[in-house]
N, C-alpha and C positions, 0 to 999 in steps of 0.2 A: 567671659565676663569677669573672671577672676583677674586675668591679665589686664583687662580694661581698668578694673578697679585700682590695681596696683599702679598702673601708668598715671591714672587720674590723681591719685594721692601724692605721687611724686610731683606732678604739675602743681597741685595745691600747695605743697610745702615750698615750691620754687617761686610761684607767683606772689609778689608782695601784696599786703593788705592795703587796699585803696586809701588815700589820704586826701586832705583838702588841697593839696598841691596838684592833684591829678585833675584835669580839665573836666572829666565827666563827673567828678566827685566834688567839685569846688563848693557846692552848696549842700552837700550831703555829708553829714558827720557820723562816722560809725565807731567812734572812739568808746562809745558805750557798749559795744557788742563784746560778748565774752565767749568766744569760740572754744576755749579750753574747757568750758562747762557743758559743752553740747553732749546730750545723750541721744544717739542716733537709733538704738534698738531697744526693744524691751520684749517681755514674754508675750507672744502673740495672743490675741483673743480667739476664742473658739468660733468656728463658723456656726450660723443659725439657718433653719430651714425656711423661715418666714420673716419678713421685715417687722412683724409684730412682736417678734422675740428679741429685737434689739432694745437697747436702753431708750427710754422715752424721749429724752432730748434728741437722740439720733434719729428716731423715727420721724421727727418734725422737720429734718433738714431737706429732703428732696423737694425741688421746686416744680417738677414736671407733673406731679400728681399722678392720676391714672393714665394720662396720655403719654405714656412712655414705650419705647420699643425695647428697652433694656435698662437695668439698674445695677451698678457696681458700687458696693459699700465697703469701705475700708476703715477699721477702727484701730487707731495707733499704726502699727506697721503691718497689720494683717488684713487679708481679705476675708470678711465675715459674711457677706451675702452677694450672690451674683445671679442675675437672671437676663436672658435674651429671648425674644419672641422667636418661636420655633420656625416661623416662615422666613426670618432673616438668617438664622443659623443654617437652614437647608440651603440658602443662596450662597453660603460661604463666608458670611460675615463673622469675624472674629472680634469679640469684646470681652476682654478679661484683664486681670491684673498683670503687670509686666513680668513678674516672676513666673507665672504660669506660661505666659507666652514664650519666655526664654527656654523653658523646658519642652514645650509642645510644638513650638513653631520657630525653632532656633535659627533656621536660614533666614526667614523673613526678619526677625529681630536683628540679626547681625547685619543684614543689608541696610537697615534704616537707623538703628540706634546710635546716637552720638554723631550723626552725619550732618544734620542741619545745625546742630550746637555742639561742636566738638568740646572735649573736656577742657581744652586750653583757652576756650573763649574768654574765661574770666576766673577769678579765684573761687566764685561761688558755683559756677558750672563745674569746675573740677572738684568741689566738695560734693556736689550732687552725683556726679558719675562715680566717685569713690564709694559713697555711702547709700545710694539710691535703694528704696524698699517700697514695696507696694506699687504705686504708679498704675498707669492705664495704657493698654495696647488695643487700638482700634484698626481693624483692616476691613475695607470694603472692596469686594471684587469689582472687576470691569463691568459697567452697565447696571450695577444693583443700586436701586434707590431704597433707602431706609426711610420709610414713610413716617415714622414716629421718632421723636428725639430720644437719644440715648443720654443717660446721666451717670456721672461718677461722683461719689461723695467720700471725702477724706475727713475723718474726725479724730482729733486728738482728745483723749480723756484722762491723761495722766500729767500731773505737775512736772515741768521741766523737760518733758519728752519733745524731741525736735522731729521735723519732717523733711524728707528728701524724695518727695514724689516726682516721677518722670513719666510724662505722657508722650506717646508716639501715635500719631494719626496718619494712616495711609489710605488715601482715596484713589483708587485706580481710575483710568479714563472713563469718562461718562457716568460715574457714580454720583450719589447724592446722599449726604449725611448731616445730621445735626448732633453736637456733643455739648452738654453742659458739664463743666469741671468745677467742682465746689469744694472749697477748704473751709472748715468751721472748727471751732472749739470754745468752751467756756473760758474765761479769764482766770489764770492761775498766779501764784505768787512768784515762782521761779521763771527766769528768762528762758525763753526757747527760740530756736531758729528754724525757719522753713526755707530751705534753698531748693526751689523747684524748677524744673525745665519742661518745656512743652515744644515738641517738633511736629510740624504739619507738612505733610506731602501731598499736593493737590495735583492729580494727573490731568492729562489733556481733557477738556471739556467737563471736567468734574465740578461739583458744587459742594463746598463744605462751609457750614456755619458753626463756629467755635466760640463758646462763651465760658470765661473763667470768672468765678464769683469767689472773692476773697473775703471771709468773715471770721478771721482768726480772733482770739482773745487778745486783750491789750498786753499780754506778756510776750507776744510773738514778734520777732524781727524777720520780715518776709523779704526774700530775695527771689525774683522771678525772671526767667528768661523764656521768651516766647518767640519763636521764629517759624515763618511759614515759606515754603517754596512753591511757587505757582507756575504751572505749565501752560502751554498754548490753549487759549480760549477757556481757561478755567476761571471759577468765581469763588472768592473766599471772603466771608464776612466774620470778623472777629469782634468780640465785645469783652473788654477788660473792666471788671468791676472791682473797686477797692473800697471797703467800708471798714474792715477790722484791722487789728494789728497795732503795735505800738510804733513800728517803723515799717515802711513799704517801699521797696525799690524794684521797679520792673523795667526791663528792656524788651520792647515790642517791635518786631521787624517783619516786614512783609517783602519777600524778594519776587518781583514779577519777572519771571525768567523766559516766558514764551509769549510771542505775539498774541494780542487779543485777551491777555489776562487782566482780570479785574479784582481789586482789593478794596474792600471796605473796613476801616479800623475805627471802631467806637470805643469810647472809654467814659467811665462814670466814677467819680470819687466824692466822698463827703467825710471831711474830718472835723473832729471836735476835741475838746481837752487839749492834750499835747501831741496829738498824732502828727505823723510826718509821712508824706507821700512824694515819691520821685518817679516820673515816667520819662523814659528816653524812647522815642519812636524813630522808626526808619521805614521810608517808602522807597525801596530800592528798584528803580526801574532799569532793568538789564536788557529789554528787547523793545522793538518798536511797537506802536499801536498799543500801548498798555495804559490802564486807567487805575487810579487810586483816589480815595475819598476818605479823609481822616477827620473825625469830629470827637474832641475830648472836652468834657465839661466837669467842673469840680466846684464844690461849695465848701467853705471853711468857716468855722466859728471858734470861739474861745481863743486858744493859743495855738491852734493847728496851723500847719504850713505845708505847702505844696511846691514842687519844681516840676516844670514841664519843659523838655528840650525835644524838638522834632526836626527831622532832617528829611527833605525830599532830595534824592539823588538820582538824577537822570544821566545814565551813561552816555557815552558818545553815539552808540548804535541805537539809542532809545528815541529815535525820531517819532513825532506824533504822540508823545506822552501827553496825558491829561491828568494832572494831580492837583488835589485840593487839600490843604492842611489848615485846620481851625481849632484853636484852643480858647475855651472861655472860662473865666473864673470869677466866682461871686464870693465876696468877703462880707461875712455876716457879723463881724465883731472888730473892734479897733485894733486888737492884739493879733489877729490872723494875718497871714502874708502868703502870697502866691507870686512866684517868679516864673515867666513864660519866655522861652527863647525858640522862636520858629527859625528854621535855617533852610537854605536852598543851596545845592551844589549842581549846577547845571553844565553838562558837557555838550549836549545836543543843541541844535539851532532851529529846529522846527517843532515847537511844542507849546504847551500852556501849563504854567505852574503858578499857583496862587497860594498865599498863606496869610493868615491873620491871627492875632491874639489879643485878648482883653483881659483886664484885671480891674474890678470896680466893686464898690459897695452897693447895697440895694438902692435903686433909683428913688429919691425922695418924691419925685412927682408921681411915681406909681404908688408909693405908699399913701400919699395925700389923696389920690384918686380912690383907692380902696377904702380909705378911712371915711371919705365923704359918702361912700355908698353903705356905711353902716358897720363895716368890719373893725374889730379892735385891732390893736397894733400886732398882737401875736398872730392872729388869724390872717391879717394882711400879709405879714412876712411869710407865712406858710404858703399862701397862694402865689406869691411871687416866686419862691424857691421851687416849688412844684412846677410852675410854668417854665422856669429856667431849665429844668431837666427834660421836660416833655419832648423837645425835638429829638432827643436821643431815644427816649423810651418808645415813642411811636414808631421807630425804625426796627424795633424788635418784634418780630411776627410770632413769638411765643407768649401767649397771654399770662401763663403762670410765672414766667420769669419777670416780665414787665410789672405784674402786680407785686411780686416779692420786693422788687426795687422800689416801688412807690411806698410800700409799707415801711421798709427801712429808712427811706429818706423822710417820711413823716416822723418816725420815731426819733431820728437824729435832730430834727428841727426842734422837737419838744424837750430834748435832754437839757 
């Protein structure tokens, strides 16, 4: 790990900071980022025996409630609480912070760490690999079904402290697991950076549902790289939620590497005030008879802004590909803005690929209809926005997560 950190830091120093002249960053300005002020580590908090011993704000963060198979809580850079159902542990499931995994399961970590997202993927992946702390390691053995969702919560409680979490999910063939990965903090005065990486390895016939929930305070600049590798006949459902932060830039990629693989990519964002969100997605079809379905929805108000750039890439061998990419954006103010750029790169000749994008204000006819039914303007707008997101939320089979998103969306409408 030390060698990997040193190599990654050398790559970080070599890779230039992205500018508006770089194609991927043409609409994304990072000149306000002050990396020289980053504080990556602090004195670790002490572990607790019960979640009731955690700070009150942190106790309220988990969204899975009592219906959880395991919970991992990290405060700042330290793991402070961890639990895993005994029946899952007995079956060989490993669910712990990455540092513990590196000590106790070194061969496993070495085999997967930084393999889907190498350090030189970008300047921010190099930063993560050099300074990672905390993070999550989840390993599910062959044929094991984890019947209850697992959840990891990362909480920043200190002004100016940055976050470099790294998640590794390994689902062996014919296994089944759900993980909710959540990042939260209050809003502090000093700028902070979150450069996080998520690597997901889905074995043959395995089923993985992975939810990332970003609720940072408004002082955080968030850079996220999420990449999944899917084997034959596997199924992967991802949900990327972005509500917090001052700045949010996420690369979300699904590589369908085996025939019969299926990938569902869902995304939800809601920006207000001066928040900025940028999502770059990739549906990479590398084998025949693979299917992907992407639906990203975003609402913006005040002076918030978003960028979406999605690519369906069907390789030459990826015959019989079936891929859908849809991005919908709702503008709730005259000063909000959304840029949507769907892309196709097709090398195969026997397939079906479709893509669509919309950017529009609230439909005046819908507003008129609701107003004639007795709703005032504010309530009518709330109904329309909630209905706009519902096609995504109803595809989330976890009631606690869907309800948390509905509550946050409702609160943002009222801000």
